[in-house]
C-alpha positions as CSV (number, residue, x, y, z in Angstrom):
1,X,65.1,54.3,-66.0
2,X,62.0,56.2,-64.9
3,X,60.7,55.9,-68.2
4,X,60.5,52.6,-67.7
5,X,59.3,52.6,-64.4
6,X,56.5,54.3,-65.7
7,X,55.7,52.3,-68.6
8,X,56.1,49.1,-66.0
9,X,53.1,50.5,-63.8
10,X,51.3,51.8,-66.7
11,X,51.0,48.2,-67.6
12,X,50.2,47.1,-63.9
13,X,47.4,49.5,-63.6
14,X,45.3,47.2,-66.1
15,X,45.2,44.6,-63.6
16,X,44.2,47.1,-60.9
17,X,47.6,46.5,-58.8
18,X,50.0,49.5,-59.2
19,X,48.6,51.9,-56.2
20,X,49.2,55.5,-55.1
21,X,52.8,55.5,-53.4
22,X,53.6,58.8,-52.3
23,X,54.9,59.4,-49.0
24,X,53.1,62.5,-46.7
25,X,49.8,62.1,-48.4
26,X,47.2,64.1,-47.5
27,X,45.0,63.4,-44.6
28,X,44.5,59.4,-45.4
29,X,42.0,59.4,-42.4
30,X,39.4,62.0,-44.0
31,X,37.3,59.6,-45.6
32,X,36.4,58.5,-41.7
33,X,35.5,62.2,-40.6
34,X,32.2,63.0,-39.5
35,X,30.2,64.2,-42.2
36,X,27.2,66.8,-42.3
37,X,24.2,64.8,-44.4
38,X,25.3,62.0,-45.6
39,X,25.5,59.2,-43.2
40,X,29.0,58.3,-44.1
41,X,31.8,59.0,-46.9
42,X,32.1,54.9,-46.9
43,X,27.9,54.8,-47.7
44,X,28.6,56.4,-51.1
45,X,31.7,54.9,-52.1
46,X,32.2,55.1,-56.1
47,X,31.9,52.2,-58.3
48,X,36.1,50.8,-58.6
49,X,37.6,52.6,-61.4
50,X,38.7,51.3,-64.7
51,X,40.8,48.7,-65.6
52,X,41.5,50.3,-68.6
53,X,44.4,52.6,-67.1
54,X,46.6,52.5,-70.2
55,X,44.0,53.4,-72.8
56,X,43.2,56.6,-70.4
57,X,46.8,57.1,-70.1
58,X,46.7,57.7,-73.8
59,X,43.9,60.0,-74.2
60,X,45.4,62.2,-71.3
61,X,48.2,62.8,-73.2
62,X,46.6,63.6,-76.6
63,X,44.6,66.3,-74.1
64,X,47.4,67.6,-72.8
65,X,49.3,68.2,-75.7
66,X,46.2,70.2,-77.0
67,X,46.5,72.5,-74.0
68,X,46.6,76.4,-75.4
69,X,46.6,79.5,-73.3
70,X,43.4,79.2,-73.0
71,X,43.3,76.0,-71.3
72,X,46.1,77.1,-69.4
73,X,44.3,80.3,-67.9
74,X,41.1,78.0,-66.8
75,X,43.5,75.1,-65.2
76,X,45.1,78.3,-63.1
77,X,41.6,79.6,-62.8
78,X,40.2,76.6,-60.5
79,X,43.3,75.5,-59.0
80,X,43.1,78.9,-56.8
81,X,42.4,77.6,-53.4
82,X,40.8,74.6,-52.4
83,X,38.4,72.6,-54.6
84,X,36.0,75.0,-52.8
85,X,37.0,78.3,-53.2
86,X,35.7,79.0,-56.4
87,X,32.2,78.4,-55.5
88,X,32.6,80.1,-52.2
89,X,33.9,83.4,-54.2
90,X,30.7,82.7,-57.1
91,X,28.5,84.0,-54.3
92,X,30.4,86.3,-52.6
93,X,30.8,88.1,-55.7
94,X,26.7,87.7,-56.4
95,X,26.4,89.5,-53.2
96,X,29.2,92.4,-53.5
97,X,27.4,92.9,-57.2
98,X,24.3,93.8,-55.4
99,X,22.6,90.5,-56.4
100,X,19.6,89.7,-54.4
101,X,20.0,86.5,-52.4
102,X,17.2,85.8,-50.1
103,X,18.5,83.9,-46.9
104,X,22.0,83.9,-48.1
105,X,23.3,82.1,-45.4
106,X,20.7,79.1,-46.5
107,X,23.0,78.8,-49.9
108,X,26.5,79.1,-48.0
109,X,25.3,76.5,-45.6
110,X,23.8,73.8,-47.9
111,X,26.7,74.4,-50.6
112,X,29.5,74.0,-47.8
113,X,27.6,71.0,-46.4
114,X,27.6,69.5,-49.5
115,X,30.9,70.0,-50.7
116,X,32.2,69.0,-47.2
117,X,30.5,65.7,-47.7
118,X,31.1,65.0,-51.2
119,X,35.1,65.2,-50.3
120,X,34.8,63.6,-47.2
121,X,33.1,60.6,-49.8
122,X,35.8,61.1,-52.5
123,X,38.6,60.8,-49.6
124,X,36.9,57.3,-48.4
125,X,36.7,56.1,-52.2
126,X,40.6,57.6,-52.6
127,X,42.2,55.4,-49.9
128,X,39.9,52.6,-50.4
129,X,41.0,51.9,-54.1
130,X,44.4,53.7,-53.7
131,X,44.7,54.5,-57.6
132,X,47.7,56.5,-58.5
133,X,47.9,59.9,-60.0
134,X,48.5,59.7,-63.8
135,X,52.0,61.4,-63.6
136,X,52.9,58.6,-61.4
137,X,52.1,55.7,-64.2
138,X,53.5,57.4,-66.3
139,X,56.4,59.8,-65.1
140,X,57.4,61.3,-68.8
141,X,53.3,62.9,-68.8
142,X,53.6,66.8,-68.8
143,X,51.6,68.4,-66.1
144,X,50.8,72.0,-65.6
145,X,50.3,71.7,-61.5
146,X,52.2,70.1,-59.3
147,X,50.4,66.5,-58.5
148,X,48.4,66.3,-55.2
149,X,50.0,63.9,-52.7
150,X,46.6,61.5,-52.5
151,X,45.2,59.1,-55.0
152,X,43.8,60.1,-57.8
153,X,40.2,58.1,-58.0
154,X,37.6,59.9,-57.9
155,X,38.5,63.7,-58.1
156,X,38.1,66.0,-55.6
157,X,37.6,69.0,-57.8
158,X,35.1,67.3,-59.9
159,X,33.1,65.9,-56.3
160,X,33.0,69.0,-55.0
161,X,32.4,70.8,-58.3
162,X,28.8,68.6,-58.8
163,X,27.8,69.2,-55.4
164,X,27.9,73.2,-55.3
165,X,26.6,72.9,-59.0
166,X,23.6,71.1,-57.8
167,X,22.7,73.0,-54.6
168,X,22.9,76.1,-56.7
169,X,20.7,74.9,-59.1
170,X,18.5,74.3,-56.4
171,X,18.4,78.0,-55.4
172,X,18.5,79.1,-58.7
173,X,16.8,76.7,-61.0
174,X,17.2,79.0,-64.2
175,X,21.0,78.8,-64.1
176,X,21.0,74.9,-63.7
177,X,22.7,74.5,-67.2
178,X,25.2,77.1,-66.5
179,X,26.1,75.9,-63.0
180,X,26.4,72.2,-64.6
181,X,28.8,74.1,-67.6
182,X,30.9,75.4,-64.6
183,X,31.1,72.0,-62.8
184,X,32.1,70.1,-65.6
185,X,35.0,72.8,-66.4
186,X,36.2,72.7,-63.0
187,X,36.9,69.1,-63.1
188,X,37.8,68.9,-66.6
189,X,40.5,71.3,-65.2
190,X,42.6,68.8,-63.5
191,X,42.3,66.4,-66.4
192,X,43.8,68.5,-68.9
193,X,46.7,69.6,-66.4
194,X,47.4,66.2,-66.1
195,X,46.7,65.4,-62.7
196,X,43.8,63.0,-63.1
197,X,42.3,60.3,-65.1
198,X,39.1,61.3,-67.0
199,X,37.0,58.6,-65.3
200,X,38.5,60.2,-62.0
201,X,36.5,63.7,-62.8
202,X,33.1,61.5,-63.9
203,X,33.0,59.5,-60.8
204,X,33.5,63.0,-58.8
205,X,31.0,64.6,-60.7
206,X,28.3,61.9,-59.7
207,X,29.5,61.4,-56.2
208,X,29.0,65.5,-55.6
209,X,25.7,65.1,-57.3
210,X,24.7,62.3,-54.9
211,X,25.9,64.1,-52.1
212,X,23.9,67.2,-53.5
213,X,20.5,65.1,-53.3
214,X,20.3,64.4,-49.6
215,X,21.9,67.7,-48.9
216,X,18.6,69.5,-50.8
217,X,16.6,67.1,-49.7
218,X,16.9,68.2,-46.4
219,X,17.0,72.0,-47.0
220,X,13.8,71.7,-48.9
221,X,12.4,70.2,-45.0
222,X,14.4,72.7,-42.9
223,X,11.1,75.0,-42.5
224,X,12.4,78.1,-44.0
225,X,9.3,78.2,-46.7
226,X,6.7,78.9,-43.9
227,X,4.9,82.2,-44.3
228,X,4.4,84.1,-40.9
229,X,0.3,83.9,-39.9
230,X,0.4,85.3,-36.6
231,X,-0.5,88.5,-34.7
232,X,2.4,91.6,-33.3
233,X,1.8,91.4,-29.7
234,X,1.4,95.0,-27.7
235,X,2.4,96.4,-24.8
236,X,4.8,99.7,-23.7
237,X,7.9,97.6,-24.0
238,X,6.9,95.7,-27.7
239,X,8.5,96.8,-30.6
240,X,6.4,98.4,-33.1
241,X,5.9,97.2,-37.0
242,X,3.5,95.3,-39.0
243,X,6.0,92.8,-41.3
244,X,8.0,91.7,-38.9
245,X,11.2,89.8,-40.6
246,X,12.6,86.2,-40.1
247,X,9.7,85.8,-37.5
248,X,9.3,82.2,-39.0
249,X,13.1,81.7,-38.3
250,X,12.8,80.3,-34.5
251,X,10.7,77.2,-36.3
252,X,13.5,76.6,-38.5
253,X,15.4,73.5,-38.1
254,X,18.9,74.0,-36.8
255,X,21.9,72.0,-38.3
256,X,23.2,71.4,-34.5
257,X,21.0,73.2,-32.0
258,X,18.9,70.7,-30.4
259,X,16.0,73.3,-30.0
260,X,16.3,77.2,-31.5
261,X,15.9,78.2,-27.8
262,X,18.5,75.9,-26.5
263,X,20.1,79.2,-25.1
264,X,17.7,81.7,-25.3
265,X,19.3,84.6,-23.3
266,X,17.2,86.0,-20.1
267,X,14.2,88.0,-20.3
268,X,15.6,91.9,-21.0
269,X,14.4,94.1,-18.2
270,X,11.6,96.1,-18.3
271,X,11.5,99.3,-20.6
272,X,10.8,101.4,-18.1
273,X,13.7,100.5,-15.4
274,X,16.4,103.2,-14.8
275,X,18.8,100.5,-16.5
276,X,17.4,100.7,-19.8
277,X,16.5,104.7,-20.0
278,X,20.3,105.0,-18.9
279,X,21.1,102.7,-22.0
280,X,18.4,104.5,-24.3
281,X,20.1,108.1,-23.4
282,X,23.4,106.4,-24.0
283,X,22.4,105.7,-27.4
284,X,21.1,109.3,-27.8
285,X,24.5,110.8,-26.6
286,X,27.0,109.1,-28.3
287,X,29.0,111.1,-30.8
288,X,29.2,110.4,-34.0
289,X,31.7,111.1,-36.5
290,X,33.5,109.4,-39.3
291,X,35.3,106.4,-38.3
292,X,31.8,104.9,-36.6
293,X,30.0,105.9,-39.1
294,X,32.1,104.0,-41.5
295,X,32.2,101.0,-40.0
296,X,28.5,100.9,-38.8
297,X,27.6,101.3,-42.5
298,X,30.3,98.5,-43.3
299,X,28.6,96.3,-40.8
300,X,25.3,97.1,-42.3
301,X,26.8,96.2,-45.7
302,X,27.5,92.3,-47.6
303,X,30.8,92.6,-46.8
304,X,30.2,92.4,-43.1
305,X,27.4,90.3,-43.1
306,X,28.7,87.7,-45.2
307,X,31.6,87.7,-47.5
308,X,34.8,89.1,-45.4
309,X,34.3,86.4,-43.1
310,X,34.4,83.5,-45.8
311,X,37.3,86.2,-47.1
312,X,39.6,85.7,-44.1
313,X,39.0,81.8,-44.0
314,X,40.6,82.0,-47.7
315,X,43.2,84.2,-47.1
316,X,44.7,82.2,-43.4
317,X,44.2,79.1,-45.5
318,X,45.9,80.1,-48.3
319,X,48.5,81.4,-45.8
320,X,49.1,78.3,-44.0
321,X,48.5,75.9,-47.2
322,X,45.1,74.6,-45.7
323,X,44.0,75.1,-49.5
324,X,46.0,72.2,-50.5
325,X,44.3,70.3,-47.9
326,X,40.8,69.6,-49.8
327,X,39.3,67.9,-46.7
328,X,40.5,70.3,-44.2
329,X,39.5,73.3,-45.9
330,X,35.7,72.1,-46.7
331,X,35.7,71.5,-42.7
332,X,36.8,75.3,-42.3
333,X,34.5,76.6,-44.6
334,X,31.6,74.0,-43.5
335,X,31.9,75.0,-39.8
336,X,32.0,78.9,-40.5
337,X,28.7,78.3,-42.6
338,X,26.9,76.2,-40.8
339,X,27.4,78.0,-36.9
340,X,26.3,81.5,-39.0
341,X,23.1,79.1,-39.6
342,X,22.0,78.2,-36.2
343,X,23.5,81.3,-34.5
344,X,20.7,83.2,-37.0
345,X,18.2,81.2,-35.6
346,X,19.0,81.4,-32.1
347,X,19.2,85.1,-32.0
348,X,15.7,85.3,-33.9
349,X,14.2,82.8,-31.5
350,X,15.2,85.6,-28.7
351,X,13.8,88.0,-30.6
352,X,10.4,87.1,-31.2
353,X,10.4,85.1,-27.1
354,X,10.4,89.1,-26.0
355,X,9.2,91.0,-29.0
356,X,11.5,94.1,-27.4
357,X,11.1,97.3,-28.9
358,X,14.4,99.2,-30.5
359,X,16.0,102.2,-29.0
360,X,14.1,104.9,-31.2
361,X,11.1,103.5,-30.1
362,X,11.7,104.0,-26.7
363,X,13.0,107.3,-27.3
364,X,11.6,109.1,-30.6
365,X,14.5,111.7,-30.2
366,X,17.4,109.3,-31.1
367,X,17.5,109.6,-34.8
368,X,19.3,106.5,-36.4
369,X,22.1,106.7,-38.6
370,X,20.2,104.0,-41.4
371,X,16.8,102.7,-41.7
372,X,16.2,100.5,-38.5
373,X,15.8,97.0,-39.5
374,X,12.2,95.5,-39.5
375,X,12.1,93.1,-36.4
376,X,12.6,93.1,-32.4
377,X,16.0,94.7,-30.7
378,X,16.7,91.9,-28.0
379,X,19.4,89.9,-28.9
380,X,21.4,91.7,-31.5
381,X,21.8,89.5,-34.8
382,X,24.9,91.2,-35.6
383,X,26.3,90.5,-32.2
384,X,25.3,86.8,-32.0
385,X,26.6,85.9,-35.3
386,X,30.0,87.8,-35.6
387,X,30.3,86.3,-32.0
388,X,29.7,82.8,-33.9
389,X,31.9,83.3,-36.3
390,X,34.7,84.6,-34.8
391,X,34.9,82.1,-32.0
392,X,34.9,79.2,-34.9
393,X,37.6,80.9,-36.9
394,X,39.5,81.5,-33.4
395,X,39.1,77.7,-33.3
396,X,40.1,77.2,-37.0
397,X,43.1,79.4,-36.7
398,X,44.4,80.2,-33.1
399,X,47.2,82.4,-34.2
400,X,44.4,84.9,-35.3
401,X,42.3,84.9,-32.9
402,X,43.1,88.1,-31.1
403,X,42.2,89.9,-34.4
404,X,39.2,88.5,-35.2
405,X,37.7,88.6,-31.9
406,X,38.1,92.2,-32.4
407,X,36.7,92.3,-35.4
408,X,33.8,90.4,-33.9
409,X,33.4,92.7,-31.3
410,X,33.7,95.8,-33.9
411,X,30.8,94.6,-35.3
412,X,28.6,94.6,-32.2
413,X,29.5,98.1,-31.1
414,X,28.6,99.1,-34.8
415,X,25.0,98.7,-34.4
416,X,24.8,101.2,-31.2
417,X,27.2,103.5,-33.2
418,X,24.5,103.4,-35.5
419,X,21.6,104.0,-32.7
420,X,19.8,100.5,-33.2
421,X,20.4,98.8,-30.4
422,X,20.8,99.0,-26.8
423,X,24.4,97.6,-25.1
424,X,22.2,94.5,-23.9
425,X,21.3,93.7,-26.7
426,X,25.0,93.6,-27.8
427,X,25.9,91.8,-24.2
428,X,23.2,89.1,-24.8
429,X,24.0,88.6,-28.3
430,X,27.9,87.8,-27.6
431,X,26.4,85.4,-24.6
432,X,24.2,83.8,-26.7
433,X,27.1,83.6,-29.9
434,X,29.5,82.1,-27.5
435,X,27.3,79.4,-26.6
436,X,26.2,78.7,-30.4
437,X,30.0,78.4,-31.5
438,X,31.1,76.0,-28.3
439,X,28.5,73.5,-29.7
440,X,30.2,73.8,-33.3
441,X,33.8,73.2,-31.7
442,X,32.9,71.0,-29.6
443,X,31.6,68.7,-33.0
444,X,34.8,69.9,-34.6
445,X,36.7,68.6,-31.7
446,X,35.5,64.8,-32.0
447,X,34.8,65.1,-36.0
448,X,37.8,63.0,-36.8
449,X,40.2,65.7,-37.9
450,X,41.9,66.8,-34.7
């Protein structure tokens, strides 16, 4: 009986009348969610799927019949996590492998926005065309993976892969062919698993690339290529140096903030005041021990700066099964990356509004644990960025809110333990990070997903 139904559906597919029919389908309204760069998912709707689905079913049976151990390993690899997971891990692994990625936060931001918008656009097309998955058309088709509870066309993995590979090719043009091959492998893995038609894959790849074009255009116009030509100000409370890092960042184009100074912290106190002298003395008197030294170095490492924030998100999505919900997973990654981007701009706006000196510049007897970053002290980047990210993660995963906020506090405190920040830098950074995060959480509450 099931075999007969499968054959009947395959015949009906030729006329386009056999629709996806699983109950409890994944996010049927996600195609209407707010996007980051493209105007809407509907505006990038893919062309209709081909009418010759019976021919594609035959192709699919032939392909699946040839699967071997190597094919199975590839299917398993690309099925780990959500469609964006392996692309996040690619960037993470580069940083953990000590490969230098200038302004790595830009790579995460534009890649995750592209994956998100490609996923939303794919979802809009999926539920517009409502094409059934191959195993619904032929119930005897062997599949290597459970059939996802969403329409088949276009492929969500292909859309994410096409978008991610194109954005990565923009940042690493010498590796464009490698990224393209990876995207095609990711897309084809779903076909070989028997859960997508070949045309689902090709349509998804093309959709992802179209989204990436718009994201890359935004990246090219964000102001990050500016060269600083200013002059370091001088004075009794001023930072001392000749190559201020991130000095052009206050002029970068934010993602959500109206301006870089929307939440600028109040001016720090006079460095000759008793308050500041007491804070500097507190840094000097701090008793360094292995636990705090270890944590200070950790938060200075790529793990503390970048990768572990995404590891937390991926782990918690795996635990609550959000990784089986591509739109919601893409939303989480994009929120985490974009809040980092704007918080970094806002923090450096404060730094270069005040040019405040570091503790060891005020008191030469202070010996920092490691090299002092080459930019002003107030507010603390670490406090701003860690607070912004922990607040977004607390919103996304409320069951882990207490834990992740403790993680964020430790990141800020570690800069005092290392002797490179005052407590007031930390305090101002926390307030700034919460303000920036509030902007992103407000957007999330109205993006259609809640």
